C-alpha positions in Angstrom: -23.5 63.5 113.9 -27.2 64.3 113.9 -27.3 60.5 115.8 -25.5 62.0 118.5 -26.4 66.0 119.1 -29.3 67.2 116.2 -28.5 70.8 117.2 -27.7 72.7 113.6 -25.0 74.1 115.3 -23.0 70.8 115.9 -24.1 69.4 112.7 -22.6 72.6 110.8 -19.7 72.3 112.8 -18.5 68.3 111.6 -18.4 71.1 107.5 -16.6 73.3 109.6 -14.3 70.4 110.9 -13.5 68.9 107.3 -13.2 72.7 105.9 -11.0 74.6 108.7 -8.1 72.1 108.1 -7.5 73.6 104.1 -8.1 77.1 105.1 -5.1 76.4 107.9 -2.7 74.3 105.8 -3.0 73.8 102.3 -0.8 77.0 101.1 2.4 75.7 103.2 1.2 71.9 102.0 1.6 73.7 98.2 4.9 75.3 99.2 6.7 72.2 99.9 5.0 70.5 96.7 6.2 73.0 94.4 9.9 72.4 96.7 10.2 69.0 97.1 9.8 65.5 95.2 5.8 65.4 94.7 5.3 61.8 94.4 7.0 60.8 98.4 5.0 63.8 99.2 2.0 62.3 98.5 3.2 58.7 99.9 4.0 60.3 103.1 0.3 61.7 103.5 -1.7 58.8 102.2 -0.1 56.7 104.4 -1.1 59.2 107.5 -4.8 59.3 105.8 -4.9 56.1 106.4 -3.6 55.7 109.8 -6.5 58.5 111.0 -8.8 56.4 109.2 -8.2 53.6 110.7 -8.0 54.9 113.9 -11.3 56.6 113.5 -12.7 53.0 112.7 -12.0 51.5 115.7 -13.2 54.2 117.7 -17.0 53.6 116.2 -16.8 49.8 116.3 -16.6 50.0 119.9 -19.2 52.5 120.1 -16.9 55.1 121.7 -17.5 58.1 119.1 -18.7 61.0 120.6 -19.4 64.4 119.1 -16.0 65.6 120.2 -14.3 62.9 119.1 -16.1 63.1 115.2 -15.0 66.3 115.2 -11.4 65.5 116.0 -11.1 63.1 113.4 -13.0 64.7 111.1 -10.5 68.3 111.7 -7.4 64.9 111.0 -9.1 63.6 107.8 -9.4 67.4 106.6 -5.9 67.9 108.0 -4.6 65.4 105.6 -6.8 66.3 102.7 -5.1 69.7 102.8 -2.0 68.4 102.9 -2.1 66.4 99.7 -4.9 68.3 97.7 -2.3 71.1 96.2 0.5 68.4 95.4 -2.9 66.4 93.8 -3.9 69.6 91.8 -0.1 70.1 90.5 0.2 67.4 88.9 -2.6 66.8 86.4 -0.1 68.9 83.9 2.5 66.3 84.3 0.0 63.5 83.1 -1.4 64.9 80.0 0.1 66.5 76.9 0.3 70.6 77.3 -2.8 70.4 74.3 -5.0 68.6 76.9 -4.3 70.6 80.1 -7.7 71.9 79.9 -9.6 69.0 79.4 -7.8 66.7 82.0 -8.4 69.5 84.7 -12.2 69.8 83.8 -11.9 65.8 84.4 -10.1 66.1 87.2 -12.5 68.4 88.7 -15.0 66.0 87.6 -13.8 63.4 89.5 -13.0 65.3 92.7 -16.5 66.1 93.0 -18.8 63.8 91.8 -16.3 61.5 94.6 -17.2 64.4 97.0 -21.3 63.7 96.2 -21.2 60.3 95.6 -19.1 59.1 98.4 -21.7 60.2 101.1 -24.6 58.7 99.2 -23.0 55.6 99.0 -21.9 55.6 102.7 -25.5 56.8 103.6 -26.5 53.8 102.0 -23.9 51.2 103.5 -25.0 52.6 107.2 -28.6 52.3 106.3 -27.8 48.6 105.6 -24.9 47.3 107.7 -23.7 49.4 110.5 -22.5 52.6 110.6 -18.8 51.7 111.7 -18.6 49.9 108.1 -17.9 53.0 105.7 -15.0 54.0 108.1 -13.5 50.9 107.4 -14.3 51.2 103.7 -12.4 54.6 103.3 -9.0 52.8 105.9 -9.0 50.3 103.3 -9.8 52.2 99.6 -6.7 54.0 100.5 -4.4 51.4 100.0 -5.4 51.5 96.6 -4.0 54.8 95.8 -0.6 53.9 97.8 0.0 51.5 95.4 -1.1 54.1 92.4 1.6 56.4 93.7 4.7 53.1 94.4 3.4 52.5 90.7 3.4 55.6 89.0 6.7 57.9 88.4 6.5 61.4 88.2 9.0 63.2 85.8 12.5 64.4 87.0 13.2 67.9 87.9 16.6 67.4 86.2 16.9 70.7 84.8 16.8 72.5 87.8 19.9 73.9 88.1 19.4 75.7 90.9 18.7 74.9 95.1 15.3 74.7 96.0 13.6 77.8 97.5 13.6 78.6 101.1 10.5 77.5 103.2 9.7 81.1 104.3 11.0 82.9 101.1 8.2 80.4 99.2 5.3 81.3 100.8 5.8 85.3 100.7 6.4 84.7 97.0 2.9 83.0 96.9 1.1 85.5 98.6 3.0 88.4 96.2 2.3 86.2 93.1 -1.2 85.8 94.3 -1.6 89.4 94.7 0.1 90.4 91.3 -1.5 87.4 88.8 -4.5 89.4 87.9 -6.2 86.5 86.3 -5.6 84.4 89.7 -7.7 87.4 91.5 -10.3 87.2 90.1 -10.5 83.9 90.2 -10.2 83.9 94.1 -12.8 86.8 93.8 -15.8 84.5 92.3 -14.7 81.5 94.0 -15.3 83.2 97.4 -18.0 84.8 96.0 -19.7 81.6 95.3 -18.2 79.2 97.9 -19.3 82.0 101.1 -23.1 81.2 100.0 -23.4 77.7 98.0 -22.0 76.2 101.5 -25.3 76.9 102.9 -26.9 73.7 101.6 -23.9 71.4 102.4 -24.1 72.4 105.7 -27.6 72.1 106.4 -28.4 69.3 104.3 -28.4 65.8 107.2 -31.1 68.9 109.1 -32.8 68.7 105.8 -33.2 65.3 105.6 -33.8 64.4 108.9 -35.5 67.8 110.9 -37.5 69.1 107.9 -38.5 66.4 105.9 -38.2 63.4 109.2 -36.5 61.0 107.1 -33.2 59.5 108.1 -29.4 58.6 106.8 -31.3 56.3 103.7 -32.3 59.6 102.6 -29.6 61.5 103.1 -27.5 58.9 101.1 -30.7 59.5 98.5 -29.9 63.3 98.0 -26.5 62.8 98.2 -26.4 60.4 95.0 -29.1 62.6 93.4 -26.2 65.6 93.7 -23.9 62.9 92.3 -26.1 62.5 89.6 -27.2 66.1 88.9 -23.0 66.5 88.6 -22.4 63.7 86.1 -25.1 65.3 84.3 -23.6 68.5 84.2 -20.2 67.0 83.7 -21.6 65.4 80.6 -22.9 69.2 78.7 -19.9 70.9 80.5 -17.2 71.5 77.5 -20.1 72.4 74.9 -21.6 74.5 77.6 -18.4 76.3 77.9 -17.8 76.5 74.6 -21.1 78.0 73.4 -21.6 80.7 76.6 -17.8 80.4 77.9 -17.0 80.4 81.4 -18.1 83.8 83.2 -21.8 83.4 81.6 -21.6 79.8 82.9 -20.7 80.7 86.1 -23.3 82.9 87.0 -25.7 80.0 85.5 -24.0 77.5 87.9 -24.9 80.3 90.6 -28.3 81.4 89.9 -29.3 77.7 90.0 -27.5 77.1 93.4 -30.0 80.2 94.3 -32.6 78.0 93.1 -31.4 74.9 94.9 -31.2 77.1 98.4 -35.1 77.9 97.9 -36.6 74.4 96.7 -34.6 73.0 99.7 -36.4 76.0 101.9 -39.7 74.8 100.7 -39.0 71.2 100.8 -41.1 69.3 103.1 -41.9 66.1 101.0 -38.6 64.0 99.4 -39.4 64.7 95.6 -38.8 68.7 96.2 -35.2 67.9 98.0 -34.5 65.0 94.9 -35.7 68.1 92.2 -33.1 70.3 94.2 -30.5 68.4 94.9 -30.5 67.4 91.1 -30.5 71.6 90.1 -27.7 71.9 92.9 -25.6 69.0 91.6 -25.4 70.7 88.1 -24.8 73.9 89.1 -22.1 72.6 91.8 -20.1 71.4 89.0 -20.5 73.9 86.5 -19.3 76.9 88.9 -16.2 74.8 90.5 -14.3 73.7 87.0 -14.7 76.1 85.8 -13.3 78.2 88.5 -10.5 75.5 88.8 -9.7 75.9 85.3 -9.6 79.0 85.5 -7.0 79.2 88.5 -4.9 75.8 87.0 -4.1 77.9 83.3 -3.2 81.2 85.2 -0.6 79.7 86.9 2.8 78.9 85.5 4.6 75.7 86.6 7.1 77.2 89.4 4.6 78.9 91.5 1.4 76.1 90.5 1.2 73.6 94.0 1.2 77.4 95.4 -1.2 79.3 93.4 -3.4 76.1 93.8 -3.2 76.0 97.3 -4.3 79.9 97.5 -7.4 78.8 95.4 -8.1 75.8 98.0 -7.3 78.0 100.6 -9.6 80.7 99.7 -12.3 77.7 98.5 -12.6 75.9 102.0 -11.9 79.3 104.0 -15.1 80.3 102.7 -17.3 76.9 102.7 -15.4 76.8 107.0 -17.0 80.6 107.3 -19.9 80.4 105.2 -20.7 76.7 107.2 -20.1 78.2 110.7 -22.1 81.4 109.8 -25.3 79.5 108.3 -25.4 76.6 111.3 -25.4 79.6 113.8 -28.1 81.9 111.8 -30.0 78.3 111.6 -30.1 77.7 115.3 -31.3 81.2 115.5 -34.1 81.3 113.2 -34.5 78.1 111.2 -33.8 75.9 108.1 -36.1 78.0 105.7 -35.3 81.4 106.4 -32.0 80.3 106.6 -31.8 79.3 103.3 -34.2 81.6 101.7 -31.1 84.4 103.4 -28.3 82.6 101.3 -30.0 82.1 98.1 -30.9 86.2 98.2 -27.2 86.5 99.4 -25.7 84.4 96.4 -28.0 86.0 93.5 -26.8 89.6 94.6 -23.2 88.6 94.6 -23.8 87.4 90.7 -23.9 91.6 89.7 -21.2 92.8 92.1 -18.3 90.2 90.7 -19.2 90.4 87.8 -16.5 92.7 86.7 -13.7 89.9 88.0 -13.4 87.9 84.5 -11.9 84.0 84.6 -9.2 83.2 82.7 -8.7 81.1 80.0 -5.4 81.8 79.1 -6.1 81.1 74.9 -3.0 81.3 73.4 -1.0 82.2 75.8 2.1 80.6 76.9 3.3 80.4 80.8 6.3 77.7 80.2 9.6 79.2 80.7 11.8 81.8 79.0 15.4 81.1 79.8 16.0 84.7 77.9 17.5 86.3 80.5 21.2 86.6 80.5 23.3 85.4 83.3 24.0 88.5 85.5 27.7 89.6 85.5 29.9 89.0 88.6 33.1 90.5 89.4 33.7 88.1 92.8 31.6 84.7 94.4 28.6 86.1 95.4 26.9 83.7 98.6 23.3 82.8 98.1 21.7 84.3 100.9 23.2 87.5 100.3 21.0 90.3 99.8 18.9 92.4 99.5 19.7 92.7 95.9 18.6 96.1 93.6 18.4 95.3 89.9 18.3 98.3 87.9 17.7 99.0 84.5 18.2 102.2 82.5 15.8 102.8 79.0 15.9 105.6 76.9 13.3 106.6 75.1 11.5 109.1 72.5 9.9 111.9 74.7 6.5 110.9 72.2 6.4 107.9 73.3 6.6 108.3 77.4 2.7 107.9 78.3 2.6 104.8 76.4 5.9 103.6 77.5 4.8 104.2 81.2 1.6 102.1 80.6 3.6 99.0 79.3 5.9 99.9 82.7 2.8 98.9 84.8 2.0 96.0 83.2 6.2 95.1 83.6 5.6 95.8 87.2 2.6 92.7 87.8 5.7 90.6 86.2 8.1 91.7 88.3 6.7 91.5 91.4 4.9 87.9 90.7 8.3 86.5 90.2 9.4 87.4 93.5 10.4 91.0 93.8 8.9 92.8 96.7 9.4 96.7 96.0 9.5 98.1 92.1 9.6 101.9 90.9 10.4 103.5 87.8 12.1 106.8 87.6 12.8 110.0 85.6 15.6 111.8 85.0 14.9 115.5 85.9 17.8 116.4 83.7 17.7 114.5 80.6 14.2 114.2 78.3 13.6 110.5 77.8 15.9 109.0 80.6 14.0 106.5 82.8 15.2 103.6 85.5 13.3 101.0 86.4 14.6 99.0 89.8 13.3 96.4 91.3 14.3 94.6 95.0 14.5 91.0 95.8 15.7 89.3 99.1 18.6 87.3 98.0 21.0 86.8 95.0 19.2 83.2 95.0 16.0 85.0 94.5 16.7 86.8 92.0 18.8 84.1 90.2 15.2 82.0 90.7 13.6 85.0 88.7 15.8 84.0 85.5 14.0 80.9 85.9 10.5 82.2 86.7 10.2 84.5 83.4 7.6 83.0 80.9 7.7 83.4 77.2 4.2 85.4 77.6 6.6 87.9 79.6 9.0 87.8 77.3 6.3 89.0 74.7 6.1 91.8 76.9 9.3 92.9 77.9 10.3 92.6 73.8 7.7 95.4 73.7 8.8 97.7 75.9 12.5 96.9 74.4 10.8 98.2 71.3 10.9 102.2 72.5 14.4 102.5 73.5 16.5 104.5 71.2 19.0 102.5 70.5 20.9 99.0 71.5 19.4 97.1 74.7 18.4 98.4 78.4 21.2 98.7 80.5 20.8 96.2 83.7 23.0 96.9 86.5 22.9 93.9 89.7 23.2 95.7 93.3 24.1 93.6 96.6 23.6 94.9 99.8 27.1 96.1 101.0 28.7 94.2 104.3 31.9 94.5 105.5 
C-alpha cells in the first residue's frame, strides 16, 4: 500500500480490511463450527482461501493491483481467516490430553502469533530480493499443505451426541447469553478490548514508521517485523516460567507496560536501531499478553460452546484491532506519527488500573466436562422438539435461618441457568409459607431444554449439590411446563 498510496489513513485501512471480517463473521463461523463437522468446515474454507490467494497473486503479477483491489482482496482473505479461526482454536482440546490443554493452548497461540510476525518479515525479504508478486504465489501454494493435513487428520467422533444439533439462530443467541453470563469469559473480553484497542496503533502504523519516519523500504519493514517475531519467540520460551512465577494477571500488566514502551520508542525512532529495540520489546509484550488472554478464554469455556465462545473472543480481538487501526490512522493523518504513538502509549497505561478488577481465568481444578446428572424429564405425551417456550420450576423448602445463604447461592445458579440457555430466570418466595421458594427459568423450546441436560458441567453439579443441602428433606421438586397450544 505504501507503494500505491502513502496516505496514513489508506495504509491503516489495510489493517482494517484484515481485521473487520473477524468482527463481522467470527461469531457465525464459530456457531457453524459448534453444530457441524469441524473438519469438513475447515477443509471447505481452506480451499476457498487458496482460490482467493491465487486470484490476488494473478492480479499482482499482471500489474493490475490498485489501492482498492488491494483492500478488496485483503478483505476477502480476512473473511476466510474469520471463518476458520474459531474452528482452528476449538479443535486444540481434541488434539491433546486434558492435562496438556493449557500448554497446548499456549503453544497454539505462540505459533499463530509468531507466524503473524515472521510471515510478513519473510514476505518483505522476498519482495526486496525478487518481486512483490512472489510472496502471494507462495501464500497460495503453501495453503495446499494445510489442506493435505486436514485430509489426513480425522477428528474424534461425536457419536455421544444423542440430540439433533442446535438451530443456527438459537445457537447464535446462546453464544451471546453464555458470554454475558460467564464471568471469567466476560473479564477476559474486557481485558482483551482494553489492550488491543491501543496496541493496534503500532501494527497499523509500522509501515509508515519504516518508510516515512526512518526513510526505509520493504527491507526495513521486513526486518522490523522479523524483530517482532524474534521477540515473540523469546517471550514464548520464557512464558511458562514467567506465568508460574507472576501469574497471568501480573504478566498481562507487564506486557501492557512493555507495549507502552514500544509505542514511545517507535514515536522517537529516527534510526533503525531504536526501531529494532522497540520491535523486540513489542514482540515479547505482544506474545505475553495475547497468549495469556487466549488461554484464559479457552479454559473458561465448556466444550458445547467452545467455538462460539472463542469466536466471541476473536470478534472482540479483531473488532478492537479494526477500530483502533482506523482511529490511530486518522489521528496520524491529523497530528503526525510521533504524537499518535505517544497518545496510544498514554492510553494503554491508563487501561492497566482501570481493568485490574477483571481477573483472567486459570480454572485450576475446575471441571467443565458434562456431568449428565440431570434425570430425563417426565412426560405424559409426545412433545415436538420445536414446541415452546418451556418453563422449568424447581421448588425448595429450607430453614428460615438459611435464607440469606440460600439466596446468595441461588444468584450464582442464575449465571449457570442463563449461560446454558435460559433467557429468563427468577426465584420467588411464598408469602404464606416461610422457607418455601420456587425457582423458575424459561428456555426457547423443548429441544433447547434437552440440550441443557447435556450442557451442565461437573462444576455446575458441585454448586447444585451445595444448594441441595439447604433442602430440609428429600430432593427439590422439578416440574416442566410447556406453552399450551390448540
